[in-house]
Residue, then its C-alpha position, 0 to 999 in steps of 0.5 A: x307521584x312527583x317528588x314535589x308532592x311527596x316533599x310537600x305532604x312530608x313538610x306539611x306532616x312536620x309543620x303539624x308535629x311542630x304545632x303539637x310540640x308547641x302545645x305539649x311543651x308546658x307538661x315538659x318539667x323545664x326551666x321556663x327560659x328554656x321552654x320559652x326558647x323551645x317553644x319559639x324555635x318549634x313555632x318558627x320552624x313549624x311556620x316555615x314548613x308550612x310555607x314550604x309545603x304550601x309552596x311544593x303543593x300549590x294552590x289546588x291541594x291547599x284550597x282542596x285541604x281548606x274545603x276539607x277542614x272548613x267546618x262552618x259556612x260564610 
């Protein structure tokens, strides 16, 4: 497998992990200020990783993923 494809899938998985982390922050016993900073950092990191994975994987792979996960028709 091409190294860009492998790295693209890895960054996509990491971006999904960051999204899960953002949604799990309210269940941690932390002060609100630290939770807010952690959520913002995880969200920014996740968005950056998703953008990097989109560049590495390319348009054909992203279109295939969209088709697979689209549950509604236009």
